[in-house]
BADRENRO-679140 format. One record per residue (C-alpha): x, y, z; residue in one letter. Coordinates in steps of 0.25 Angstrom, whole numbers. Layout:
BEGIN
   east  north     up  type
      X      Y      Z     A
...
***
This chain:
BEGIN
   east  north     up  type
    157    336    -71     M
    156    321    -67     K
    157    307    -74     E
    150    295    -69     I
    156    281    -71     Y
    147    268    -69     L
    154    257    -63     I
    153    243    -70     D
    156    229    -65     N
    170    230    -70     N
    173    241    -60     S
    164    235    -48     S
    172    234    -35     N
    183    243    -40     T
    188    254    -30     R
    184    268    -34     L
    198    273    -35     D
    203    261    -44     R
    191    263    -53     W
    194    277    -54     F
    209    275    -58     R
    205    264    -68     R
    194    271    -75     N
    196    286    -73     I
    210    290    -70     S
    222    284    -64     N
    224    295    -53     V
    231    294    -40     P
    223    289    -28     Q
    224    302    -21     S
    217    309    -32     L
    205    299    -32     I
    204    301    -17     E
    204    316    -18     K
    193    316    -29     N
    184    306    -21     I
    185    315     -9     R
    181    327    -18     K
    169    319    -23     G
    175    319    -38     N
    174    304    -38     I
    161    298    -32     K
    153    284    -33     V
    138    285    -35     N
    139    300    -30     D
    146    296    -17     T
    160    298    -13     K
    167    284    -11     E
    181    281     -6     K
    191    277    -17     S
    190    263    -12     S
    175    262    -15     Y
    172    249    -23     K
    164    253    -35     L
    152    244    -38     Q
    145    242    -51     E
    136    253    -55     K
    143    263    -46     D
    144    277    -52     R
    158    284    -51     V
    156    299    -52     I
    168    307    -56     I
    167    322    -54     Y
    177    332    -61     N
    184    321    -68     K
    195    331    -72     N
    200    332    -58     F
    210    321    -63     I
    223    328    -68     P
    227    324    -82     D
    240    318    -76     K
    232    308    -68     H
    224    303    -80     K
    225    288    -83     K
    234    285    -95     K
    231    273   -103     S
    242    263   -102     S
    235    251   -108     R
    242    243   -119     Y
    235    243   -133     T
    235    229   -138     A
    240    227   -153     T
    235    219   -164     K
    245    209   -161     K
    242    208   -146     D
    227    206   -149     L
    230    195   -160     K
    239    188   -150     Q
    228    189   -139     S
    218    181   -146     T
    226    168   -142     S
    228    171   -127     I
    214    169   -122     F
    211    156   -115     I
    198    160   -109     E
    189    172   -112     N
    175    174   -106     N
    167    186   -101     E
    174    188    -87     N
    189    184    -90     F
    199    179   -100     A
    211    169    -98     V
    223    172   -107     I
    236    165   -110     N
    246    176   -108     K
    258    176   -117     P
    272    179   -112     A
    278    193   -112     G
    265    201   -110     I
    261    207    -96     A
    247    206    -90     V
    246    220    -87     Q
    254    233    -92     P
    267    236    -84     G
    279    245    -84     T
    287    237    -93     K
    276    232   -102     S
    263    239   -107     K
    258    227   -116     K
    249    218   -107     N
    239    208   -108     I
    228    216   -101     M
    228    227   -111     D
    229    218   -123     I
    216    210   -118     L
    208    223   -118     R
    209    223   -133     Y
    205    209   -135     T
    191    204   -140     K
    191    196   -128     E
    191    208   -119     F
    183    217   -128     N
    176    227   -119     G
    182    221   -106     M
    194    225    -97     N
    204    214    -94     P
    206    213    -79     F
    219    207    -73     T
    217    196    -62     V
    231    190    -62     H
    244    192    -69     R
    255    183    -75     I
    269    189    -78     D
    272    195    -92     K
    281    183    -96     E
    272    172    -91     T
    262    166   -100     T
    249    159    -98     G
    235    161    -91     L
    230    175    -87     L
    216    178    -82     I
    210    191    -86     V
    196    196    -81     A
    187    204    -90     K
    179    211    -79     N
    182    216    -65     R
    173    205    -58     K
    181    194    -63     Y
    194    202    -61     A
    190    203    -46     Q
    186    188    -46     L
    199    183    -52     F
    208    192    -43     T
    201    186    -31     S
    202    172    -36     M
    217    174    -38     F
    219    180    -24     R
    211    168    -18     L
    219    158    -26     R
    207    153    -34     K
    214    153    -47     I
    224    143    -50     N
    236    145    -59     K
    246    136    -65     T
    259    140    -71     Y
    270    132    -79     L
    284    136    -79     C
    298    131    -83     I
    309    134    -73     V
    324    131    -73     K
    327    121    -63     G
    319    110    -55     E
    310    110    -43     M
    314    101    -31     S
    300     95    -30     K
    290     91    -41     S
    279    100    -35     K
    277    110    -23     G
    274    124    -19     T
    283    136    -19     L
    281    146     -8     K
    289    159     -8     N
    289    173     -3     V
    290    183    -14     L
    292    198    -14     Y
    288    209    -22     N
    288    224    -21     Y
    276    234    -21     E
    284    247    -22     G
    294    246    -11     E
    286    237     -3     K
    291    222     -3     K
    279    212     -3     I
    281    198      2     K
    272    187     -4     N
    271    172     -3     I
    271    165    -16     A
    265    150    -17     I
    266    142    -30     T
    264    127    -32     N
    272    120    -42     Y
    273    106    -50     I
    285    102    -58     V
    280     97    -71     I
    293     94    -77     D
    308     96    -74     S
    322     93    -78     N
    335     97    -72     S
    335    111    -78     N
    320    115    -79     Y
    306    112    -74     S
    292    114    -79     L
    283    119    -67     L
    268    120    -64     Q
    266    132    -55     L
    253    135    -47     N
    254    148    -39     P
    246    150    -27     E
    249    164    -25     T
    251    175    -36     G
    263    183    -33     R
    271    191    -43     K
    280    183    -51     H
    277    172    -41     Q
    281    159    -50     L
    293    166    -55     R
    299    170    -42     K
    295    157    -35     Q
    302    148    -45     L
    314    157    -45     L
    315    155    -30     I
    315    140    -32     Q
    327    142    -42     G
    318    139    -53     L
    317    151    -62     P
    306    151    -73     I
    313    150    -87     L
    312    164    -94     G
    310    172    -81     D
    320    183    -83     N
    314    191    -70     K
    316    180    -60     Y
    329    173    -65     R
    341    176    -73     I
    338    179    -87     S
    341    167    -95     E
    338    163   -110     S
    333    149   -112     F
    333    145   -126     N
    324    154   -134     N
    314    157   -123     H
    322    169   -116     K
    312    177   -108     N
    301    168   -109     K
    295    165    -95     L
    292    150    -94     M
    280    153    -85     L
    266    150    -90     H
    252    152    -83     A
    247    138    -87     Y
    233    136    -80     K
    223    143    -72     I
    210    139    -66     N
    199    144    -57     F
    184    144    -54     S
    174    155    -55     I
    160    152    -49     N
    163    137    -49     D
    167    137    -64     K
    181    132    -66     K
    191    138    -76     F
    204    132    -80     K
    213    138    -91     F
    226    133    -97     L
    237    140   -106     A
    247    131   -113     E
    261    135   -111     P
    267    144   -122     T
    276    138   -133     L
    288    144   -126     E
    285    137   -114     F
    283    123   -121     K
    296    125   -129     K
    304    128   -116     T
    298    116   -110     L
    303    108   -121     K
    317    114   -121     E
    319    112   -106     K
    314     97   -108     Y
    302     99    -99     L
    288     93   -101     K
    280    100   -112     N
    265    103   -113     F
***
């Protein structure tokens, strides 16, 4: 018995093994390699390596599909959006076209599912009318507690385009944040070595962020941040190194309540701009009411 799958544009340029895990079953790499060698997985009636890049209109042929043990069958772990989620989602879209959407992400919700939180933006978008019949593709992330602009691709072509643009630094992002303390200069560049772990391996990366002090007093500052690199928790870590923790950041500072805004991270993805085929795109998301209230409480310039 054999089953045939026709590759469409959304799966074009995807590795055969990755396509298999995403669409057929999330099995170990060794099992995919074994069945490619046996001829149970072919492309256009030909044995191809697991690294083969599928092309539009390729035919993936799977023989004896039951070779996959039940214990390896992929289990759905997607979050199912509630009526409340969908009602709230109607107000988050800033741009919506056939290739991508730009949303204003609220605080307290992750971009993708994780070990501590199943509810996430990507799974909610699958149920919205804006993504009807389309899969949302992640092209960048912002932290769970960070608010503001997030680009979501609607097809693989634009997912690959945006991913490449981010890597080549052709997408400019501007953040606003409220920190405890004052910068020594009104503008400048932060350059730090940051570390993270992949399993037991320690990874070293350079992080670069340009900043401008919009307003400050002896206790607090409102900063504009323009990151050149995209390291995990980059802005939060770099500001902590400067001795200027972001208000509400309970991960990279000692937990501290500030009035009624405990656990509200005062970091907002404010602007984003880029060009595609000489067409310029520029998007802006106003800071949240919580952000504006905090500015007022700290006697800082408001928007």
